[in-house]
KOLSE-677176 format. One record per atom (N, C-alpha, C): x, y, z. Coordinates in pm, whole numbers, plus 50000, padded with zeros to 5 digits. Example, Ala and Ser with C-alpha at 12.3 -4.5 7.8 and 13.67 -1.06 7.14 Angstrom:
REM residues 2
513194943150780
512304955050780
513204967050780
512854977550708
513674989450714
512905000350787
//
This chain:
REM residues 289
390707662443950
390297648543971
391447640444029
391197633244141
392227625344203
392557612944122
393697606544157
394137594544086
393137583144103
392567581844224
391637570744249
390397571944162
389857584144154
388657586244073
388967584343925
390137589243883
390517587443743
390717572643710
391287565143805
391477550743784
390127543643768
389177546843855
387857540443849
387167543643717
387257556043672
386617559843547
387267552743428
388597551943428
389297545243318
389007530243318
389007524243437
388717509843448
387297506943399
386337515143440
384947513243398
384797514643247
385527524343192
385467526443046
385997514242971
387147509243015
387727497542948
386847485242965
386307483443085
385467471743112
384207471843026
383567483543015
382367484542933
382677481842785
383867485742743
384237483842604
384527469242571
385107462042666
385587448542637
384617437642680
383697440542775
382867430042833
381997422742730
381327429442636
380527421842539
381367412142456
382587416342420
383447407642342
383977396142427
384197398842555
384647388342646
383597377342656
382337381242671
381257371442683
381117363442554
381177370242440
381107363242312
382277353842293
383467358342331
384657349942316
384627337742405
384167339242529
384057327742619
383087317442562
381977322242508
381007313042448
381607305242332
382377312142246
382997305442133
384027295242180
384847299042276
385867289942327
385257277742395
384207279942473
383557268842544
382897259142446
382277264442340
381647255842240
382687246742174
383837252642136
384857244642069
385487234542163
385777238842287
386417229742381
385497218042417
384207220442427
383287209942468
382947200342355
383277203942230
382927195542116
384127188942048
385337191642096
386537186642030
386657171442047
387027164641942
387287150241945
388657147641884
389597143041965
390977141341920
391087131441805
390387120241814
390487109941710
390037115441574
388947122841573
388457128741448
389447138941394
390027146841483
390957157241441
392217151341379
392747140541438
393967134541383
393757129241242
392567124141214
392277119541079
392207131340982
391657142641030
391537154440945
392897160540917
393797160441014
395117166640997
395897160140884
395867146840879
396617139740776
398087138440812
398937137240709
400367135140732
401177143040630
402507143340652
403377150640561
403337165640585
403937173440493
403967188040509
402577194240521
401567188140456
400217193440467
399737193540611
400237184040691
399817183140830
400227195440909
401317202040869
401757214140938
400727225240919
400237226740797
399207236840768
397917233540842
397537220640838
396317216440906
396407218641056
397567215641113
397757217341258
397707232041298
398267240741214
398197255041242
396757259941238
395997255341138
394587259141129
393817254041249
394137241941293
393477236241410
393757244541534
395017248341554
395377256541669
394677269941669
394327274841548
393697287941537
392247288041586
391597276341591
390177276141626
389897269941762
390937265441831
390737259241961
391077268942073
390477267242193
390817275742307
392307275442335
392897287142369
394347288142378
394957284342510
394177281042612
394747277542741
395647265242728
396817265642793
397767254542783
397167241542832
396327242142935
395717230042988
394687224142893
394237231842796
393317226642696
394057221242575
395137227942534
395817224242411
396937214142432
397637214642545
398757205642564
398347190842573
397287187442645
396867173342641
396477168842501
395887177942423
395547174442286
396807172742202
397807181342224
399067179842151
399697166342182
399627162342307
400127149042345
399327138142274
397997139942269
397167130242200
397487129442053
397777140741991
398147140841850
399437133041826
400427135041914
401697127941900
401497113041922
400667109342020
400377095342047
399757088441925
398967096041849
398287090241735
399047092441605
400307095841614
401177095841497
401577109241442
401147120341500
401547133441449
403037135641468
403667141841370
405087144641379
405347156541471
406597157841512
407007168841599
406697182341534
406927183541403
406687196241333
405217200241340
404307190641322
402877193741327
402447197541468
402937190041567
402577193041706
403107206741747
404307210241701
404877223341734
404057234541673
403647232941547
402817242941482
401507244741557
400917233841601
399657234341675
399827241541808
400837237641883
401057243242017
401347258142011
402097262441913
402507276341908
401457285541845
400597280241759
399537288441701
398407290941800
398117280841882
396927281241965
396837293142059
397867296542137
397717307942229
397567321342157
398077322142033
397977334541958
396577336841901
395887325841869
394647327041793
393457320341861
393477319241992
392287314242061
391107323042024
389937317141996
388807325241950
388477336942041
388517334542174
388147345342265
389107357042260
390407354242238
391377365142234
391327372742102
391017365741993
390857372641865
389667382141871
388567377541932
387377385841945
387667397842035
388407395542144
388767406642233
389677416642162
390577411642079
391457420442003
390647429141909
389677423241843
388797430841753
388057441741830
387517438141946
386727447742022
387537458842084
388757455942127
389517465842203
390567473142119
391117466442017
392197472341939
391797475441796
390697469641750
390227472741616
390497461741515
389867462641398
389987452141297
391387450341241
392157461241231
393517459941176
394357450841264
394317452941396
395077444541487
394567430141484
393237428441478
392667414941479
393077407241354
392977413641237
393337406941111
394827403741110
395647413441152
397097411141154
397447399941252
396727399141364
396987388441460
396697374741399
395587373641327
395237360941264
396267357141158
396607366641071
397547363740962
398917360041017
399437368041109
400777365341164
400777352741250
399677350141321
399597338041400
399667325641314
398917325441204
398937313941113
400307312541046
400847323640995
402157323040930
403237318941029
403147324241152
404137320841253
404087306141289
402877300541307
402747286441339
403237277541228
402867280741103
403337272540991
404837273940973
405347286240993
406787288340977
407607280141074
407217280041203
407967272241300
407797257341275
406627253441223
406407239341190
407347234641082
407467242340973
408367238540864
409827239240906
410167248840993
411537249641043
411887237341124
410987233141214
411227221141294
411297208841203
410487208641097
410527197541002
411917196240940
412497207540897
413837207340839
414877203040942
414777208341064
415737204841169
415617190141208
414397184941204
414217170741236
414847161941128
414727165741003
415337158140895
416857158040906
417397168940961
418857169940975
419347164241108
418427159541191
418817153041314
419077162241432
418737175241418
419007184341529
417937183241636
416707179841598
415627177141692
415047163441658
414367157341755
413827143941732
412427142841792
411697132841743
410337130241790
410347127641940
409517134542018
409537132642164
408947119142203
409437114142317
408887101842374
407807105742474
406587101042451
405457104542536
405267093842643
405187098242767
404967088942877
403507084642880
403187073842954
401807068942956
400787078743008
401177088243091
400207097643146
400767111643141
399897121443158
400317135443161
399647142243278
400337151543346
399767157743464
398827169343435
398627172943311
397907185543284
396477183243238
395577183143332
394157184343301
393657174443197
394217162343189
393847153043084
392747143843134
391617144443071
390527135543106
389957129542980
389347117742992
388767111142878
387467117942834
386727123342928
385427129442898
385587144442882
385107149542771
385177164042748
384187171242839
384527183342883
383607190742970
382387195442892
381267197242961
380077202942899
380277217642870
379337223242792
379477237142749
379547246742868
378617245542962
378567255143072
379747253343167
380167241043187
381347238643271
382587244543206
382697242743074
383827248343001
383797263643004
382597269342986
382467283942988
382857289543124
382447282743231
382807287243366
384317286243387
384917275243338
386367273443354
387127284243278
386737286843154
387407297243076
387217310943139
386007313543190
385727326443253
386607328643375
386777318143457
387617319443577
389067321943539
389567314143442
390987315443406
391267328443332
390457331143230
390697342943149
390227355643218
389107354843289
388547366643353
389467372443458
390107364043536
390997368943642
392147377043582
392757371443476
393887378243415
393437390543337
392237389743277
391737401243204
391467412943298
390817410243413
390567420943510
391877426643564
392847417643589
394157422343634
394817431043529
394697426743403
395277434643294
394597448043279
393267448243293
392547460943285
392947470243400
393137464343519
393547472343633
394907478643613
395867470643567
397217475843542
397197486043430
396417482843324
396317492143212
395727505543256
394697504943341
394077517243390
395047525343476
395797518343561
396767525143647
397857531843564
398337524743460
399377530543375
398857542743300
397607541843253
397017553043181
396927565343270
396587563243398
396417574443491
397757580043537
398727571243562
399967575243627
401087579143531
401117572943411
402217575743319
401857587643231
402697597843226
402417609343139
402317604942994
401417610942916
401227606742777
402487607442691
403407616442727
404607618042646
405757609242691
405567601242796
406687593942856
407297583742760
406447575442699
406987564942612
407617570742487
406937580042414
407627585942299
408927592942335
408957599542451
410167606542492
411297596842523
410947585442584
411967575542619
412567569342495
411737567342392
412227561142270
412897571342179
412377583542183
412967594042100
412717591641952
413687595241872
413567593741728
414347581341681
414297570941758
414987558441722
413937547441713
413237546441600
412117536941591
412537522441608
413747518841565
414177504941580
414287501041727
414647510741812
414747508041955
413407503742012
412327509641961
411007506342012
410667491641986
411117486141873
410847472041844
411677462941934
412907467041959
413767459142048
413187458742188
412767470442238
412187471242372
410897463242379
410037464642279
408767457542277
408987442442277
410007437842204
410277423442196
410807418042327
411817424642382
412487419142500
411797422642631
410777431142626
409897432742741
408747422942732
408197421342612
407047412742594
407337398042612
408487393242564
408767378842563
408917372842702
409727378242793
409937371042919
408827372543023
407997383243016
407027385243123
405857375843108
405197372943220
404057363743220
402777371443192
402217368943075
400927374743037
400057363442985
398987360643055
398087350043013
397257354642894
396707344942819
395907348142702
394797357942737
394747369042666
393747379342690
394307391442761
395267389342851
395797400442929
396657409742844
397227404442735
398077412742650
397287423642578
395977421742566
395157431042487
394997444542558
394577444942686
394527458042753
395907464342770
396957456042786
398307461542792
398627468942662
398337462442549
398617468542419
397787481042399
396537480742443
395667492542434
396277504242510
396827501342627
397447512042707
398697517442639
399517508742583
400707513342512
400337522642398
399277519242326
398817527742218
398337541342271
397577540942380
397047553442436
398147562142494
399267556142532
400387563742588
401327568942480
401037565642355
401817571442246
402747562042173
402787549242211
403637539742137
402997536942002
403807536541898
403287534741763
402657520841747
401757519141649
401087506241629
402037494741602
403117497141527
404047486241495
404697480141618
405377488041702
405947482441825
404887476841920
403707483141923
402627477942008
402207464041962
402137462041831
401777448941776
402877438841806
404127443241800
405247434441836
405117429841980
404767439142070
404577435542210
403457425342225
402337427642154
401197418642164
401587404542124
402297403042013
402697389641967
403727383442060
404747391242097
405807385742180
405337381742317
404407389542375
403957386942512
403167374042522
402297371442424
401467359342433
402077347642357
402857350542252
403457339742175
404487331842253
405087338242353
406077331342436
405647331242582
404347329642604
403827328742740
404587318042818
405047321542939
405897312443017
405257298643038
403987297843076
403397284443090
403417276542960
403197283342847
403247276442718
404627270742694
405677278542723
407037273642703
407347262042797
406857262742920
407117251843014
406457238942968
405197239842924
404517228042874
405147223242743
405567232542658
406207228742533
407497221042558
408247225242660
409477218142694
409167203842735
408087201942810
407747188642858
407197179742748
406307185342664
405647177342561
406517175842436
407187186542393
407917186442267
409417184442284
409957188842398
411397187542421
412077201042433
413297200942485
414017213342512
414437220542385
414997213142290
415507219742169
414407226542088
413257220042064
412187227141995
411747239842068
411757239542202
411387251342277
412397262542256
413687259242254
414737269242232
414617274942090
414397266141993
414227270541854
413077280341843
411967277041909
410797285741900
411047299441964
411707299742079
411957312442148
412787321742060
413847316241999
414687324341910
413897328741787
413147319241733
412327322041615
411357333441642
410677332941756
409667343141784
410297356541818
411497356541875
412197369041905
412547376541777
412647369341666
412907375641537
411607378341461
410657369041472
409417370041395
408517381241446
408407382941578
407507393041634
407877407241589
409147411441601
409467425041553
409317426441402
409587415741325
409397416441180
407917418941147
407017411941217
405587414041196
405197428341234
405757433341344
405457447041386
405897457241282
407077455141224
407567464441121
406697464240998
406297452240954
405407451240838
404047457440868
403567455340991
402277460941032
402307476041027
403417481941068
403537496541069
403547502340928
403917494140829
403967498940691
402597498740623
401687489840671
400417488240601
399237494240676
399407497540804
398287502840881
398017517440848
//
C-alpha cells in the first residue's frame, strides 16, 4: 500500500471517529455563546476568593475561542472583577471549551476527558489564587481597560446558527489540518520512533512534551488529533496528556490577548506556572490511568 492510499485511509478513519463529536460540540458551544449575558454572569460570579472558583467554572462552560472569551474578560473587569478572577477565567476557557471536551471524549477516551476537566479547573483556580497573592504583594496590578477593544466585541450576541457557523469555520479548519498532520505522522513515522528516541528516560518525555507543546501554535481542538497520533506512535499516556495541556493551555493567541487584557506580568506568571503544572498533571495521570 502506497503512502497516499494509507494517508487517505487513516484520515478517513480519524474523520469518521471524530465527526459526530465535532457536530455535537459545535452545537453546545454555539448554544452557550448565543445565550451568554455578561451582566448576569458578573452578578453570579460575586467577589472575593469565591469569585476565582466561580470564574474558573464559568470558563469551563463557555466556548474557548479567544475572540469569544477575551471581550467577556474585558467586560468582567469593567464591571468590577479582580485581576485574579479574570485570569482564572481566561486561562480555564481554552482548556475546557465544551466542544473540545466532547472531542477529547470521542477521540481519546473518558480518562483523558475527565483528567482534562479536573486539571483544567484546578489549573485555572490555581493561577487565580496565585495572581491574587501576587496582587496583594504588589507584584501585579489591576489592568487599565481602554474604552474599546479590537477583538470581536459587539453589543448584540450572535444567533445560534450564526455562532455555529462561526465556530465550525474556526474550529473545523484547524481540526481538519490537525487530522491531516496526524494522519501523515501516523503513516510516515515508524511506530518505534518515539519510544526509541526517548529510551528508558521517562522524565525526558515530560520535558519534551512540555517544551514542544507550549510554544507551538495549536488552536482549540487541533491538539486532540495530535495527542491521538502521539499515543498511536507509542508515547505513554502521561507525556501525551502533558502535551495536550501544554499545547492548548498556552496557545499563542491566548497569550497575546492575555498580555493585552491582563498585562505582561500576569502572562509571564501564567507561562511559567503552566510549564510546571502541565508535566505535573501528566505524571499524576500516568499513575492513575
